[in-house]
A tleap script that builds the chain and sets N, CA, C and O, in Angstrom:
source leaprc.protein.ff14SB
mol = sequence {
  NMET VAL THR LYS ASN THR ARG LYS LYS LYS
  ARG THR PHE SER TRP MET ASN PRO LYS LEU
  GLU VAL ARG ASP THR LYS LYS TYR GLY LYS
  GLY VAL PHE THR LYS LYS ASP ILE LYS LYS
  ASP GLU ILE LYS MET LEU ILE CTYR
}
set mol.1.N position { 100.281 76.613 98.413 }
set mol.1.CA position { 101.211 77.431 97.683 }
set mol.1.C position { 100.533 78.010 96.441 }
set mol.1.O position { 99.892 77.279 95.686 }
set mol.2.N position { 100.669 79.301 96.231 }
set mol.2.CA position { 100.066 79.980 95.087 }
set mol.2.C position { 101.142 80.219 94.045 }
set mol.2.O position { 102.215 80.742 94.348 }
set mol.3.N position { 100.842 79.824 92.801 }
set mol.3.CA position { 101.805 80.054 91.725 }
set mol.3.C position { 101.280 81.162 90.818 }
set mol.3.O position { 100.081 81.255 90.553 }
set mol.4.N position { 102.178 81.975 90.361 }
set mol.4.CA position { 101.803 83.061 89.464 }
set mol.4.C position { 101.949 82.610 88.022 }
set mol.4.O position { 102.856 81.849 87.683 }
set mol.5.N position { 101.070 83.075 87.199 }
set mol.5.CA position { 101.185 82.818 85.775 }
set mol.5.C position { 102.259 83.758 85.228 }
set mol.5.O position { 102.087 84.976 85.252 }
set mol.6.N position { 103.356 83.202 84.741 }
set mol.6.CA position { 104.481 84.026 84.292 }
set mol.6.C position { 104.420 84.366 82.804 }
set mol.6.O position { 105.299 85.063 82.298 }
set mol.7.N position { 103.414 83.893 82.108 }
set mol.7.CA position { 103.289 84.220 80.689 }
set mol.7.C position { 102.897 85.680 80.526 }
set mol.7.O position { 102.095 86.217 81.290 }
set mol.8.N position { 103.481 86.308 79.510 }
set mol.8.CA position { 103.113 87.684 79.199 }
set mol.8.C position { 101.814 87.673 78.416 }
set mol.8.O position { 101.589 86.801 77.577 }
set mol.9.N position { 100.965 88.642 78.694 }
set mol.9.CA position { 99.718 88.751 77.951 }
set mol.9.C position { 100.014 89.322 76.572 }
set mol.9.O position { 100.831 90.232 76.427 }
set mol.10.N position { 99.339 88.777 75.556 }
set mol.10.CA position { 99.500 89.299 74.211 }
set mol.10.C position { 98.789 90.639 74.110 }
set mol.10.O position { 97.685 90.813 74.625 }
set mol.11.N position { 99.426 91.562 73.453 }
set mol.11.CA position { 98.816 92.858 73.218 }
set mol.11.C position { 98.100 92.810 71.876 }
set mol.11.O position { 98.665 92.345 70.886 }
set mol.12.N position { 96.902 93.271 71.838 }
set mol.12.CA position { 96.151 93.310 70.595 }
set mol.12.C position { 96.450 94.617 69.883 }
set mol.12.O position { 96.352 95.697 70.466 }
set mol.13.N position { 96.808 94.502 68.637 }
set mol.13.CA position { 97.079 95.674 67.823 }
set mol.13.C position { 96.098 95.658 66.671 }
set mol.13.O position { 95.925 94.630 66.017 }
set mol.14.N position { 95.462 96.766 66.419 }
set mol.14.CA position { 94.557 96.826 65.276 }
set mol.14.C position { 94.658 98.188 64.606 }
set mol.14.O position { 94.971 99.198 65.237 }
set mol.15.N position { 94.385 98.182 63.325 }
set mol.15.CA position { 94.414 99.398 62.526 }
set mol.15.C position { 93.349 99.264 61.462 }
set mol.15.O position { 93.148 98.183 60.910 }
set mol.16.N position { 92.668 100.353 61.172 }
set mol.16.CA position { 91.657 100.337 60.124 }
set mol.16.C position { 91.958 101.467 59.154 }
set mol.16.O position { 92.263 102.586 59.566 }
set mol.17.N position { 91.872 101.176 57.884 }
set mol.17.CA position { 92.115 102.161 56.841 }
set mol.17.C position { 91.233 103.385 57.096 }
set mol.17.O position { 90.039 103.236 57.355 }
set mol.18.N position { 91.801 104.591 57.027 }
set mol.18.CA position { 91.000 105.799 57.270 }
set mol.18.C position { 89.881 106.016 56.251 }
set mol.18.O position { 89.018 106.869 56.456 }
set mol.19.N position { 89.889 105.257 55.163 }
set mol.19.CA position { 88.808 105.343 54.182 }
set mol.19.C position { 87.581 104.548 54.625 }
set mol.19.O position { 86.545 104.587 53.961 }
set mol.20.N position { 87.693 103.830 55.739 }
set mol.20.CA position { 86.580 103.043 56.276 }
set mol.20.C position { 86.020 103.707 57.523 }
set mol.20.O position { 86.702 104.484 58.191 }
set mol.21.N position { 84.777 103.391 57.821 }
set mol.21.CA position { 84.163 103.868 59.062 }
set mol.21.C position { 83.190 102.816 59.591 }
set mol.21.O position { 82.609 102.047 58.825 }
set mol.22.N position { 83.023 102.797 60.896 }
set mol.22.CA position { 82.075 101.887 61.547 }
set mol.22.C position { 80.803 102.672 61.801 }
set mol.22.O position { 80.834 103.752 62.391 }
set mol.23.N position { 79.680 102.122 61.352 }
set mol.23.CA position { 78.375 102.774 61.554 }
set mol.23.C position { 77.375 101.754 62.076 }
set mol.23.O position { 77.547 100.548 61.899 }
set mol.24.N position { 76.352 102.245 62.708 }
set mol.24.CA position { 75.255 101.391 63.164 }
set mol.24.C position { 74.371 101.023 61.979 }
set mol.24.O position { 74.151 101.830 61.076 }
set mol.25.N position { 73.867 99.785 61.999 }
set mol.25.CA position { 72.905 99.344 61.001 }
set mol.25.C position { 71.622 98.944 61.732 }
set mol.25.O position { 71.656 98.573 62.906 }
set mol.26.N position { 70.527 99.019 61.050 }
set mol.26.CA position { 69.257 98.656 61.679 }
set mol.26.C position { 69.122 97.150 61.851 }
set mol.26.O position { 68.481 96.682 62.792 }
set mol.27.N position { 69.725 96.394 60.944 }
set mol.27.CA position { 69.532 94.954 60.941 }
set mol.27.C position { 70.592 94.188 61.736 }
set mol.27.O position { 70.255 93.223 62.420 }
set mol.28.N position { 71.874 94.596 61.663 }
set mol.28.CA position { 72.956 93.786 62.219 }
set mol.28.C position { 73.729 94.426 63.371 }
set mol.28.O position { 74.661 93.805 63.884 }
set mol.29.N position { 73.392 95.603 63.784 }
set mol.29.CA position { 74.156 96.264 64.845 }
set mol.29.C position { 75.166 97.216 64.244 }
set mol.29.O position { 74.808 98.310 63.807 }
set mol.30.N position { 76.430 96.810 64.216 }
set mol.30.CA position { 77.474 97.659 63.640 }
set mol.30.C position { 78.020 97.037 62.369 }
set mol.30.O position { 78.044 95.815 62.224 }
set mol.31.N position { 78.464 97.897 61.439 }
set mol.31.CA position { 79.038 97.427 60.187 }
set mol.31.C position { 80.159 98.340 59.752 }
set mol.31.O position { 80.274 99.464 60.240 }
set mol.32.N position { 80.989 97.869 58.836 }
set mol.32.CA position { 82.095 98.651 58.302 }
set mol.32.C position { 81.718 99.102 56.898 }
set mol.32.O position { 81.327 98.290 56.059 }
set mol.33.N position { 81.838 100.387 56.653 }
set mol.33.CA position { 81.454 100.978 55.379 }
set mol.33.C position { 82.594 101.833 54.848 }
set mol.33.O position { 83.432 102.301 55.619 }
set mol.34.N position { 82.629 102.041 53.527 }
set mol.34.CA position { 83.669 102.878 52.930 }
set mol.34.C position { 83.209 104.327 52.870 }
set mol.34.O position { 82.036 104.618 52.640 }
set mol.35.N position { 84.166 105.229 53.084 }
set mol.35.CA position { 83.917 106.660 52.914 }
set mol.35.C position { 84.416 107.112 51.551 }
set mol.35.O position { 83.892 108.067 50.977 }
set mol.36.N position { 85.441 106.419 51.028 }
set mol.36.CA position { 86.044 106.721 49.726 }
set mol.36.C position { 86.285 105.414 48.989 }
set mol.36.O position { 86.228 104.337 49.582 }
set mol.37.N position { 86.554 105.513 47.697 }
set mol.37.CA position { 86.874 104.315 46.908 }
set mol.37.C position { 88.142 103.658 47.437 }
set mol.37.O position { 89.081 104.336 47.853 }
set mol.38.N position { 88.155 102.327 47.417 }
set mol.38.CA position { 89.301 101.552 47.882 }
set mol.38.C position { 89.773 100.671 46.739 }
set mol.38.O position { 88.968 100.024 46.069 }
set mol.39.N position { 91.088 100.649 46.519 }
set mol.39.CA position { 91.660 99.810 45.467 }
set mol.39.C position { 91.598 98.342 45.867 }
set mol.39.O position { 91.541 98.018 47.054 }
set mol.40.N position { 91.610 97.468 44.888 }
set mol.40.CA position { 91.492 96.030 45.116 }
set mol.40.C position { 92.604 95.490 46.024 }
set mol.40.O position { 92.339 94.644 46.878 }
set mol.41.N position { 93.828 95.960 45.854 }
set mol.41.CA position { 94.948 95.436 46.631 }
set mol.41.C position { 95.296 96.288 47.857 }
set mol.41.O position { 96.316 96.043 48.500 }
set mol.42.N position { 94.484 97.263 48.184 }
set mol.42.CA position { 94.730 98.143 49.333 }
set mol.42.C position { 94.382 97.434 50.643 }
set mol.42.O position { 93.394 96.704 50.714 }
set mol.43.N position { 95.191 97.649 51.670 }
set mol.43.CA position { 94.946 97.024 52.967 }
set mol.43.C position { 93.743 97.701 53.633 }
set mol.43.O position { 93.663 98.927 53.718 }
set mol.44.N position { 92.817 96.869 54.099 }
set mol.44.CA position { 91.615 97.399 54.742 }
set mol.44.C position { 91.782 97.476 56.255 }
set mol.44.O position { 91.530 98.520 56.858 }
set mol.45.N position { 92.208 96.372 56.870 }
set mol.45.CA position { 92.359 96.304 58.336 }
set mol.45.C position { 93.520 95.411 58.695 }
set mol.45.O position { 93.853 94.485 57.956 }
set mol.46.N position { 94.140 95.686 59.834 }
set mol.46.CA position { 95.141 94.813 60.427 }
set mol.46.C position { 94.703 94.524 61.843 }
set mol.46.O position { 94.429 95.440 62.619 }
set mol.47.N position { 94.638 93.262 62.176 }
set mol.47.CA position { 94.334 92.860 63.550 }
set mol.47.C position { 95.388 91.855 63.958 }
set mol.47.O position { 95.525 90.799 63.339 }
set mol.48.N position { 96.121 92.177 64.984 }
set mol.48.CA position { 97.220 91.333 65.416 }
set mol.48.C position { 96.993 90.917 66.844 }
set mol.48.O position { 97.810 90.194 67.413 }
savepdb mol mol.pdb
quit
């Protein structure tokens, strides 16, 4: 008898502040860099 997994898969939600950008680095692969100044209490990324 085959049983199905009835759990719903979690959906990943992510958002990145438009003042940030992902760029390639020579040493580490990819990195996140700022395009504009960011305030101390400003949200940078959301990953859910």
